[in-house]
Kinemage of the C-alpha trace (Angstrom):
@kinemage 1
@onewidth
@group {chain A} dominant
@subgroup {mainchain}
@vectorlist {calphas} color= white
{ca unk a 1} P 63.975 272.251 14.594
{ca unk a 2} L 66.922 274.714 14.620
{ca unk a 3} L 67.467 276.583 17.868
{ca unk a 4} L 67.013 280.330 17.596
{ca unk a 5} L 68.854 282.787 19.816
{ca unk a 6} L 68.345 286.487 20.492
{ca unk a 7} L 71.440 288.560 19.802
{ca unk a 8} L 72.282 292.166 19.077
{ca unk a 9} L 72.824 292.526 15.370
{ca unk a 10} L 72.458 294.799 12.433
{ca unk a 11} L 69.666 292.706 10.996
{ca unk a 12} L 66.678 294.961 10.520
{ca unk a 13} L 64.350 296.215 7.861
{ca unk a 14} L 63.893 292.845 6.131
{ca unk a 15} L 61.814 289.815 6.839
{ca unk a 16} L 64.674 287.415 6.250
{ca unk a 17} L 67.856 289.411 6.347
{ca unk a 18} L 69.572 292.332 7.962
{ca unk a 19} L 70.403 295.752 6.612
{ca unk a 20} L 72.957 298.149 7.984
{ca unk a 21} L 72.979 301.901 8.081
{ca unk a 22} L 76.358 301.966 6.351
{ca unk a 23} L 78.861 299.506 4.950
{ca unk a 24} L 81.087 299.617 8.051
{ca unk a 25} L 78.472 298.491 10.598
{ca unk a 26} L 77.713 294.844 11.257
{ca unk a 27} L 75.775 295.317 14.469
{ca unk a 28} L 73.521 297.753 16.223
{ca unk a 29} L 71.709 297.609 19.584
{ca unk a 30} L 68.541 296.167 18.061
{ca unk a 31} L 67.865 292.619 19.245
{ca unk a 32} L 66.902 290.076 16.596
{ca unk a 33} L 66.366 286.319 16.445
{ca unk a 34} L 69.198 284.314 14.910
{ca unk a 35} L 69.087 280.770 13.609
{ca unk a 36} L 72.144 279.098 15.140
{ca unk a 37} L 72.494 276.779 12.146
{ca unk a 38} L 72.423 279.605 9.603
{ca unk a 39} L 73.212 282.862 11.424
{ca unk a 40} L 74.679 284.779 8.482
{ca unk a 41} L 71.390 285.027 6.596
{ca unk a 42} L 70.742 288.145 8.677
{ca unk a 43} L 73.490 290.007 6.793
{ca unk a 44} L 72.015 289.435 3.335
{ca unk a 45} L 68.650 290.047 1.745
{ca unk a 46} L 66.819 286.979 0.482
{ca unk a 47} L 65.211 287.611 -2.896
{ca unk a 48} L 63.651 284.299 -3.977
{ca unk a 49} L 63.971 280.648 -3.020
{ca unk a 50} L 64.648 277.833 -5.443
{ca unk a 51} L 62.190 274.956 -5.594
{ca unk a 52} L 64.601 272.332 -4.263
{ca unk a 53} L 67.310 272.407 -1.613
{ca unk a 54} L 68.200 275.353 0.595
{ca unk a 55} L 69.461 277.716 -2.085
{ca unk a 56} L 68.251 281.303 -2.474
{ca unk a 57} L 68.786 284.251 -4.744
{ca unk a 58} L 70.255 286.816 -2.318
{ca unk a 59} L 71.914 290.235 -2.142
{ca unk a 60} L 74.789 291.143 0.181
{ca unk a 61} L 73.896 294.105 2.416
{ca unk a 62} L 77.475 295.355 2.241
{ca unk a 63} L 78.626 294.543 -1.284
{ca unk a 64} L 75.164 295.144 -2.864
{ca unk a 65} L 75.761 292.404 -5.430
{ca unk a 66} L 73.454 289.445 -6.143
{ca unk a 67} L 74.406 285.790 -5.746
{ca unk a 68} L 72.802 282.349 -5.868
{ca unk a 69} L 73.420 279.685 -3.257
{ca unk a 70} L 72.878 278.372 0.237
{ca unk a 71} L 74.100 279.583 3.624
{ca unk a 72} L 77.486 278.009 2.887
{ca unk a 73} L 78.078 280.566 0.118
{ca unk a 74} L 77.023 283.398 2.409
{ca unk a 75} L 79.613 282.149 4.879
{ca unk a 76} L 82.371 282.016 2.222
{ca unk a 77} L 81.425 285.515 1.039
{ca unk a 78} L 81.176 287.362 4.359
{ca unk a 79} L 83.986 285.531 6.168
{ca unk a 80} L 86.232 286.110 3.150
{ca unk a 81} L 86.901 282.439 2.516
{ca unk a 82} L 86.069 282.663 -1.175
{ca unk a 83} L 85.376 279.670 -3.386
{ca unk a 84} L 84.152 278.569 -6.767
{ca unk a 85} L 81.440 280.890 -8.053
{ca unk a 86} L 81.568 283.230 -5.029
{ca unk a 87} L 83.744 286.267 -4.339
{ca unk a 88} L 84.837 287.592 -0.972
{ca unk a 89} L 83.138 290.699 0.402
{ca unk a 90} L 85.542 293.634 0.195
{ca unk a 91} L 83.119 296.202 1.597
{ca unk a 92} L 83.215 294.944 5.200
{ca unk a 93} L 85.848 296.558 7.403
{ca unk a 94} L 87.969 294.456 9.823
{ca unk a 95} L 85.882 295.418 12.855
{ca unk a 96} L 82.623 294.261 11.233
{ca unk a 97} L 84.328 291.100 9.991
{ca unk a 98} L 85.495 290.318 13.533
{ca unk a 99} L 81.967 290.758 14.864
{ca unk a 100} L 80.534 288.463 12.176
{ca unk a 101} L 83.197 285.850 12.900
{ca unk a 102} L 82.412 286.014 16.621
{ca unk a 103} L 78.685 285.546 15.969
{ca unk a 104} L 79.379 282.578 13.691
{ca unk a 105} L 81.741 281.014 16.248
{ca unk a 106} L 79.272 281.497 19.123
{ca unk a 107} L 76.509 279.779 17.112
{ca unk a 108} L 78.764 276.810 16.344
{ca unk a 109} L 79.659 276.495 20.033
{ca unk a 110} L 75.988 276.526 21.046
{ca unk a 111} L 75.251 273.756 18.539
{ca unk a 112} L 78.213 271.724 19.820
{ca unk a 113} L 77.090 272.148 23.442
{ca unk a 114} L 73.603 270.902 22.590
{ca unk a 115} L 74.886 267.856 20.724
{ca unk a 116} L 74.389 264.409 22.227
{ca unk a 117} L 77.283 263.128 24.314
{ca unk a 118} L 78.745 259.718 23.352
{ca unk a 119} L 77.956 256.923 25.790
{ca unk a 120} L 80.174 253.807 25.903
{ca unk a 121} L 78.737 250.492 24.780
{ca unk a 122} L 78.082 247.699 27.300
{ca unk a 123} L 81.004 245.464 28.171
{ca unk a 124} L 81.342 242.305 26.103
{ca unk a 125} L 80.838 238.886 27.649
{ca unk a 126} L 84.518 238.214 27.117
{ca unk a 127} L 85.004 240.349 30.212
{ca unk a 128} L 82.648 238.042 32.088
{ca unk a 129} L 80.055 239.315 34.504
{ca unk a 130} L 82.650 241.653 35.947
{ca unk a 131} L 80.501 244.587 34.895
{ca unk a 132} L 78.745 244.167 38.214
{ca unk a 133} L 81.974 243.838 40.188
{ca unk a 134} L 84.377 246.059 38.290
{ca unk a 135} L 84.154 249.757 37.616
{ca unk a 136} L 84.106 251.931 34.522
{ca unk a 137} L 83.665 255.618 33.740
{ca unk a 138} L 81.781 257.345 30.915
{ca unk a 139} L 84.911 257.573 28.777
{ca unk a 140} L 85.995 254.745 26.522
{ca unk a 141} L 88.667 252.338 27.669
{ca unk a 142} L 88.559 253.266 31.373
{ca unk a 143} L 87.131 249.980 32.620
{ca unk a 144} L 88.983 248.403 35.539
{ca unk a 145} L 88.197 244.796 36.440
{ca unk a 146} L 89.082 242.971 39.655
{ca unk a 147} L 92.451 241.241 39.484
{ca unk a 148} L 90.964 237.929 40.610
{ca unk a 149} L 89.319 237.493 37.221
{ca unk a 150} L 92.409 238.198 35.169
{ca unk a 151} L 92.978 234.570 34.186
{ca unk a 152} L 89.393 234.098 33.100
{ca unk a 153} L 89.503 237.220 30.997
{ca unk a 154} L 92.763 236.154 29.348
{ca unk a 155} L 91.340 232.730 28.623
{ca unk a 156} L 88.232 234.228 27.074
{ca unk a 157} L 90.334 236.021 24.480
{ca unk a 158} L 91.775 232.843 23.003
{ca unk a 159} L 92.327 231.924 19.349
{ca unk a 160} L 88.823 230.454 18.932
{ca unk a 161} L 87.157 233.691 20.000
{ca unk a 162} L 89.465 235.711 17.792
{ca unk a 163} L 88.709 233.478 14.833
{ca unk a 164} L 84.962 234.063 15.145
{ca unk a 165} L 85.443 237.754 16.104
{ca unk a 166} L 83.015 237.392 19.006
{ca unk a 167} L 83.978 240.705 20.570
{ca unk a 168} L 83.440 242.575 17.295
{ca unk a 169} L 80.081 240.849 16.823
{ca unk a 170} L 78.944 241.867 20.290
{ca unk a 171} L 79.956 245.471 19.683
{ca unk a 172} L 77.988 245.457 16.422
{ca unk a 173} L 74.939 244.072 18.249
{ca unk a 174} L 75.289 246.769 20.887
{ca unk a 175} L 75.471 249.495 18.246
{ca unk a 176} L 72.308 248.207 16.548
{ca unk a 177} L 70.500 247.968 19.882
{ca unk a 178} L 71.620 251.519 20.734
{ca unk a 179} L 70.127 252.704 17.430
{ca unk a 180} L 66.749 251.207 18.420
{ca unk a 181} L 66.808 252.695 21.922
{ca unk a 182} L 67.976 256.202 21.060
{ca unk a 183} L 65.787 256.453 17.951
{ca unk a 184} L 62.624 255.250 19.683
{ca unk a 185} L 62.227 252.488 17.093
{ca unk a 186} L 59.690 249.738 17.595
{ca unk a 187} L 61.124 246.301 18.366
{ca unk a 188} L 58.796 244.959 15.663
{ca unk a 189} L 61.171 246.539 13.149
{ca unk a 190} L 63.530 243.615 13.831
{ca unk a 191} L 60.849 241.314 12.356
{ca unk a 192} L 60.842 243.233 9.105
{ca unk a 193} L 62.508 240.992 6.489
{ca unk a 194} L 64.233 243.996 4.925
{ca unk a 195} L 65.917 244.724 8.271
{ca unk a 196} L 67.881 241.473 8.229
{ca unk a 197} L 68.374 241.408 4.459
{ca unk a 198} L 69.896 244.904 4.466
{ca unk a 199} L 72.515 243.923 7.048
{ca unk a 200} L 73.323 240.674 5.244
{ca unk a 201} L 73.832 242.544 1.975
{ca unk a 202} L 75.909 245.253 3.678
{ca unk a 203} L 78.196 242.589 5.178
{ca unk a 204} L 79.246 241.575 1.642
{ca unk a 205} L 80.278 245.140 0.683
{ca unk a 206} L 83.562 246.174 2.318
{ca unk a 207} L 83.556 249.810 3.398
{ca unk a 208} L 79.821 250.241 2.787
{ca unk a 209} L 78.253 253.308 4.434
{ca unk a 210} L 74.434 253.425 4.790
{ca unk a 211} L 72.504 256.273 3.151
{ca unk a 212} L 72.153 259.508 5.089
{ca unk a 213} L 69.248 261.723 6.065
{ca unk a 214} L 68.936 263.617 2.778
{ca unk a 215} L 69.300 260.538 0.567
{ca unk a 216} L 66.528 258.692 2.444
{ca unk a 217} L 64.026 261.517 2.157
{ca unk a 218} L 64.786 262.592 -1.422
{ca unk a 219} L 66.427 260.425 -4.076
{ca unk a 220} L 65.778 257.031 -2.486
{ca unk a 221} L 62.185 257.957 -1.662
{ca unk a 222} L 61.524 259.080 -5.243
{ca unk a 223} L 63.173 255.921 -6.543
{ca unk a 224} L 61.035 253.681 -4.314
{ca unk a 225} L 57.856 255.482 -5.334
{ca unk a 226} L 58.664 254.970 -9.020
{ca unk a 227} L 59.308 251.308 -8.322
{ca unk a 228} L 55.942 250.913 -6.562
{ca unk a 229} L 54.145 252.645 -9.408
{ca unk a 230} L 55.851 250.264 -11.821
{ca unk a 231} L 54.808 247.252 -9.725
{ca unk a 232} L 51.192 248.491 -9.674
{ca unk a 233} L 50.940 248.902 -13.433
{ca unk a 234} L 49.563 245.342 -14.003
{ca unk a 235} L 46.806 246.107 -11.506
{ca unk a 236} L 45.920 249.354 -13.251
{ca unk a 237} L 45.683 247.548 -16.598
{ca unk a 238} L 42.783 245.452 -15.245
{ca unk a 239} L 40.679 248.515 -14.378
{ca unk a 240} L 39.338 248.936 -17.907
{ca unk a 241} L 38.114 245.330 -18.139
{ca unk a 242} L 36.853 244.768 -14.586
{ca unk a 243} L 35.782 248.241 -13.469
{ca unk a 244} L 36.679 250.137 -10.291
{ca unk a 245} L 34.879 251.106 -7.095
{ca unk a 246} L 36.190 254.405 -5.757
{ca unk a 247} L 35.998 254.263 -1.947
{ca unk a 248} L 36.803 256.876 0.676
{ca unk a 249} L 36.691 257.239 4.436
{ca unk a 250} L 37.619 259.976 6.883
{ca unk a 251} L 39.853 259.530 9.913
{ca unk a 252} L 42.341 261.432 12.090
{ca unk a 253} L 46.085 260.860 12.410
{ca unk a 254} L 47.945 260.908 15.792
{ca unk a 255} L 48.208 264.722 15.516
{ca unk a 256} L 44.407 264.888 15.139
{ca unk a 257} L 44.648 266.129 11.563
{ca unk a 258} L 41.489 265.263 9.598
{ca unk a 259} L 42.369 263.048 6.643
{ca unk a 260} L 40.315 261.488 3.864
{ca unk a 261} L 41.637 258.256 2.356
{ca unk a 262} L 40.746 257.431 -1.237
{ca unk a 263} L 41.119 253.896 -2.602
{ca unk a 264} L 40.445 252.192 -5.935
{ca unk a 265} L 39.085 248.663 -5.494
{ca unk a 266} L 38.489 246.081 -8.188
{ca unk a 267} L 38.419 242.316 -8.491
{ca unk a 268} L 42.209 242.206 -8.897
{ca unk a 269} L 42.783 243.946 -5.571
{ca unk a 270} L 42.691 247.310 -3.744
{ca unk a 271} L 45.027 250.214 -4.398
{ca unk a 272} L 45.544 253.284 -2.219
{ca unk a 273} L 45.327 256.438 -4.337
{ca unk a 274} L 45.980 259.234 -1.842
{ca unk a 275} L 45.274 260.653 1.595
{ca unk a 276} L 44.102 264.270 1.608
{ca unk a 277} L 44.762 266.549 4.578
{ca unk a 278} L 41.522 268.476 5.143
{ca unk a 279} L 42.839 270.632 7.965
{ca unk a 280} L 41.301 274.106 7.783
{ca unk a 281} L 38.771 273.058 5.137
{ca unk a 282} L 35.006 273.207 5.535
{ca unk a 283} L 33.930 269.714 4.525
{ca unk a 284} L 30.613 270.455 2.834
{ca unk a 285} L 29.195 268.489 -0.091
{ca unk a 286} L 30.910 270.766 -2.645
{ca unk a 287} L 34.351 270.109 -1.131
{ca unk a 288} L 33.721 266.352 -0.921
{ca unk a 289} L 32.406 266.304 -4.488
{ca unk a 290} L 35.491 268.105 -5.850
{ca unk a 291} L 37.780 265.780 -3.901
{ca unk a 292} L 36.096 262.657 -5.232
{ca unk a 293} L 36.005 264.073 -8.758
{ca unk a 294} L 39.792 264.457 -8.696
{ca unk a 295} L 40.176 260.818 -7.641
{ca unk a 296} L 37.811 259.748 -10.441
{ca unk a 297} L 39.949 261.635 -12.968
{ca unk a 298} L 43.025 259.921 -11.551
{ca unk a 299} L 41.501 256.530 -12.322
{ca unk a 300} L 39.705 257.721 -15.513
{ca unk a 301} L 35.957 258.038 -15.216
{ca unk a 302} L 35.329 255.387 -17.904
{ca unk a 303} L 36.796 252.807 -15.511
{ca unk a 304} L 34.755 253.838 -12.435
{ca unk a 305} L 31.525 251.961 -11.778
{ca unk a 306} L 30.529 253.375 -8.391
{ca unk a 307} L 31.577 255.770 -5.646
{ca unk a 308} L 31.298 254.316 -2.130
{ca unk a 309} L 31.053 256.517 0.981
{ca unk a 310} L 29.326 256.338 4.346
{ca unk a 311} L 25.734 257.466 4.889
{ca unk a 312} L 26.390 260.926 6.309
{ca unk a 313} L 24.100 263.531 4.658
{ca unk a 314} L 27.054 265.496 3.277
{ca unk a 315} L 28.412 262.367 1.555
{ca unk a 316} L 24.988 261.425 0.206
{ca unk a 317} L 24.634 264.888 -1.325
{ca unk a 318} L 28.160 264.757 -2.767
{ca unk a 319} L 27.436 261.298 -4.217
{ca unk a 320} L 24.276 262.560 -5.898
{ca unk a 321} L 26.254 265.473 -7.354
{ca unk a 322} L 28.864 263.098 -8.813
{ca unk a 323} L 26.171 260.788 -10.212
{ca unk a 324} L 24.540 263.733 -11.984
{ca unk a 325} L 27.892 264.745 -13.476
{ca unk a 326} L 28.853 261.252 -14.683
{ca unk a 327} L 25.911 259.244 -15.995
{ca unk a 328} L 27.807 255.930 -15.819
{ca unk a 329} L 28.845 256.292 -12.140
{ca unk a 330} L 26.555 255.438 -9.223
{ca unk a 331} L 26.760 256.448 -5.575
{ca unk a 332} L 26.566 253.507 -3.156
{ca unk a 333} L 26.347 253.884 0.630
{ca unk a 334} L 28.798 251.795 2.640
{ca unk a 335} L 27.181 248.500 3.668
{ca unk a 336} L 29.183 248.252 6.896
{ca unk a 337} L 28.125 251.744 7.968
{ca unk a 338} L 24.509 250.936 7.070
{ca unk a 339} L 24.538 247.785 9.208
{ca unk a 340} L 26.178 249.653 12.070
{ca unk a 341} L 23.421 252.278 12.009
{ca unk a 342} L 20.794 249.563 11.795
{ca unk a 343} L 22.135 247.791 14.878
{ca unk a 344} L 22.168 251.064 16.811
{ca unk a 345} L 18.633 251.966 15.747
{ca unk a 346} L 17.283 248.643 16.987
{ca unk a 347} L 17.971 249.366 20.662
{ca unk a 348} L 18.089 253.182 20.739
{ca unk a 349} L 15.071 254.626 22.610
{ca unk a 350} L 15.010 257.756 20.443
{ca unk a 351} L 14.046 255.600 17.454
{ca unk a 352} L 11.438 253.475 19.284
{ca unk a 353} L 8.531 255.251 17.564
{ca unk a 354} L 9.681 254.004 14.154
{ca unk a 355} L 10.138 250.349 15.185
{ca unk a 356} L 7.990 249.669 18.232
{ca unk a 357} L 7.835 245.905 17.803
{ca unk a 358} L 11.571 245.452 17.334
{ca unk a 359} L 12.442 247.835 20.176
{ca unk a 360} L 10.146 245.977 22.569
{ca unk a 361} L 12.139 242.803 21.966
{ca unk a 362} L 15.595 244.445 22.006
{ca unk a 363} L 15.215 247.218 24.571
{ca unk a 364} L 17.280 245.232 27.098
{ca unk a 365} L 20.410 245.752 24.956
{ca unk a 366} L 20.757 249.463 25.697
{ca unk a 367} L 21.095 249.127 29.527
{ca unk a 368} L 23.666 246.346 29.117
{ca unk a 369} L 25.765 248.462 26.752
{ca unk a 370} L 25.532 251.468 29.101
{ca unk a 371} L 26.650 249.356 32.089
{ca unk a 372} L 29.629 247.966 30.168
{ca unk a 373} L 30.704 251.432 29.010
{ca unk a 374} L 30.340 252.731 32.583
{ca unk a 375} L 32.653 249.980 33.873
{ca unk a 376} L 35.175 250.532 31.083
{ca unk a 377} L 35.317 254.310 31.627
{ca unk a 378} L 35.622 253.964 35.414
{ca unk a 379} L 38.585 251.580 35.137
{ca unk a 380} L 40.360 253.528 32.380
{ca unk a 381} L 39.959 256.905 34.130
{ca unk a 382} L 41.359 255.795 37.504
{ca unk a 383} L 45.014 254.825 37.604
{ca unk a 384} L 44.909 252.501 40.606
{ca unk a 385} L 41.812 250.691 39.320
{ca unk a 386} L 43.599 250.192 35.998
{ca unk a 387} L 46.571 248.676 37.825
{ca unk a 388} L 44.228 246.237 39.575
{ca unk a 389} L 42.660 245.358 36.237
{ca unk a 390} L 46.058 244.660 34.651
{ca unk a 391} L 46.955 242.402 37.595
{ca unk a 392} L 43.959 240.153 36.956
{ca unk a 393} L 43.402 240.343 33.176
{ca unk a 394} L 45.864 239.433 30.451
{ca unk a 395} L 43.820 241.156 27.727
{ca unk a 396} L 43.237 244.887 27.520
{ca unk a 397} L 39.933 246.732 27.464
{ca unk a 398} L 39.030 247.602 23.908
{ca unk a 399} L 38.166 251.204 23.133
{ca unk a 400} L 36.344 250.864 19.835
{ca unk a 401} L 35.500 254.052 17.958
{ca unk a 402} L 31.713 254.629 17.810
{ca unk a 403} L 31.824 254.733 13.997
{ca unk a 404} L 33.291 251.219 13.712
{ca unk a 405} L 31.078 248.342 12.688
{ca unk a 406} L 29.164 246.745 15.610
{ca unk a 407} L 31.306 248.623 18.159
{ca unk a 408} L 28.904 247.717 20.987
{ca unk a 409} L 28.991 244.020 20.053
{ca unk a 410} L 32.809 244.022 19.968
{ca unk a 411} L 32.976 245.620 23.416
{ca unk a 412} L 30.522 243.107 24.909
{ca unk a 413} L 32.481 240.216 23.386
{ca unk a 414} L 35.714 241.388 25.035
{ca unk a 415} L 33.949 241.705 28.418
{ca unk a 416} L 32.677 238.141 28.089
{ca unk a 417} L 36.220 236.940 27.379
{ca unk a 418} L 37.719 238.592 30.498
{ca unk a 419} L 34.759 237.834 32.801
{ca unk a 420} L 36.761 235.783 35.330
{ca unk a 421} L 39.492 238.396 35.614
{ca unk a 422} L 36.985 241.222 36.144
{ca unk a 423} L 35.178 239.318 38.888
{ca unk a 424} L 38.430 238.395 40.641
{ca unk a 425} L 39.426 242.064 40.508
{ca unk a 426} L 36.320 243.356 42.321
{ca unk a 427} L 36.323 240.614 44.991
{ca unk a 428} L 39.978 241.211 45.855
{ca unk a 429} L 40.812 243.040 49.071
{ca unk a 430} L 42.636 245.758 47.132
{ca unk a 431} L 39.396 246.839 45.424
{ca unk a 432} L 37.566 247.415 48.712
{ca unk a 433} L 40.575 248.805 50.599
{ca unk a 434} L 41.301 251.547 48.077
{ca unk a 435} L 39.190 254.592 49.031
{ca unk a 436} L 40.972 257.423 47.210
{ca unk a 437} L 38.534 257.657 44.307
{ca unk a 438} L 34.727 257.551 44.117
{ca unk a 439} L 33.895 254.580 46.371
{ca unk a 440} L 30.230 254.791 45.436
{ca unk a 441} L 30.999 254.219 41.753
{ca unk a 442} L 33.477 251.487 42.693
{ca unk a 443} L 30.711 249.729 44.605
{ca unk a 444} L 28.388 250.067 41.638
{ca unk a 445} L 31.031 248.498 39.350
{ca unk a 446} L 31.398 245.582 41.773
{ca unk a 447} L 27.638 245.104 41.946
{ca unk a 448} L 27.287 244.989 38.142
{ca unk a 449} L 30.200 242.605 37.580
{ca unk a 450} L 28.881 240.132 40.175
{ca unk a 451} L 25.373 240.173 38.709
{ca unk a 452} L 24.765 236.867 36.906
{ca unk a 453} L 21.740 238.298 35.104
{ca unk a 454} L 23.938 240.949 33.447
{ca unk a 455} L 26.368 238.299 32.197
{ca unk a 456} L 23.448 236.262 30.827
{ca unk a 457} L 22.333 239.285 28.825
{ca unk a 458} L 25.836 239.773 27.443
C-alpha cells in the first residue's frame, strides 16, 4: 500500500485533487494527505477513471485544460518536461514550479529511504569454511579471509571448478533461496513440477528475463484462464448426456470472509464454477436461491439434475424455491451432513426424548467426547503444556471444525493414536513441577489420561 504523508499544499476543494486560489499559488497553509508514489494528483482535478490501468480524465488546476493519462503525464505537464500527447503547463510561475519540484523530490526520497537494503549473498564453498573464521561487511566484495587459507582458496578456483562454473551455480542457488526467504514462500513450492521446469526452460534462453508484477496479474493470468477454460471444454460437453449435480458449501477464508463455493459434478468429474464473497450480505433463503439460480444458468438448467446443499433450514427453503421454479431440478440434502447430524443426535441429551432406546445404549459417548475436548483445549490454551505435549508426541492435536463429518470420531481416533505420548507427558516431572497455570485442571487432565476405563470407551 502506498505511504501517505501530510504536507502543506494547495490541494483543497476536491476529493482527489487540489485547487488553488489563483494560477500563481501552488501551496497554502492547509495540510493535506499526499500519496508519495503519485503526489502530483493533488494539483489536478480527476474527472473520470478508465476501466483498465491507472489512467484518468483530468483537468489541470492551473492551465484549466483537459487531458487523458496517468500520473506520469501529470508529472510531464506540471514539471514542464513535455512529451508525446502532453503539453507543458505555461500558467505556473517559477516559484510554484519550484515548490512542486521540491514536493516531488521529497516524495521520491521518502520512497528511496523506505526501500529494502541489499544484503550480500552467503560466501561460496570455494572460500571454504572461512566464513566462520574470516570477516566480511554488509557491502559486496569486502570479505577478508585469514592468510593461512590462501593456498586452499587458490586451489579451489582451479580449471575444473571454472569449467563447471561452480561459483556461479552457488550464487544462483543463493539468489533462489533468498527469493523464498524474503517472499515468505512455502518450501513446498520447490516440489511443484512447474518450478523446476520453468528454470530449465529459462536456462535455454540467453538473456531471458522473467515476467514482472503487472504481466503476472493481467495478461498472463487472462491467458492461463482461457487455457483452463479450453481444457475444460471436453468435460462441459458431457454435461448434456450425463447430467450435472450443482453443489455448494459455505466456508471462511483466512481473513474470515464468508464464501460460498459452487461446483458442478457429473460422472466425468467435478468442476469448480465460482466462489462468491458474501461479506455484508444477509444470507436468507432468497439470497441463497438467487445465488444458486445464477450457477444453474451458468451450467444451463436443462443439464442440471439436482441441487445439493446441507440441511440448514435456510438452504432447505432455498432448495424448495429452486425446485418450484425448475420442474426438472430436485433439491437433495447433503448425505455427509445428514450422517453427521445423525451421529450427534444419537448421544446428545437434548434429543433423548426422541430416541430413548438408542440414547440409553449410547449415552456414554457424550462424556468421553467432553473429556477429550477438555484435554485438547487445556493443552492448546497453555503454552508450556503445549511444549510438553510436543516433546512427547510426534503428531499434532487435530482441531476439527464442528460441521465436518464425524468430527467427534476423528478427534477420538487421534487421541487413541497418541495415547502413549499423552500418558508419558502427564507422568513426567515437568507436568507436576509446573504450577504457573491452573494446577487443578492439570490434575484433572492427568487423572483422565491415566484412566484405563476412559481409553476402553474411546
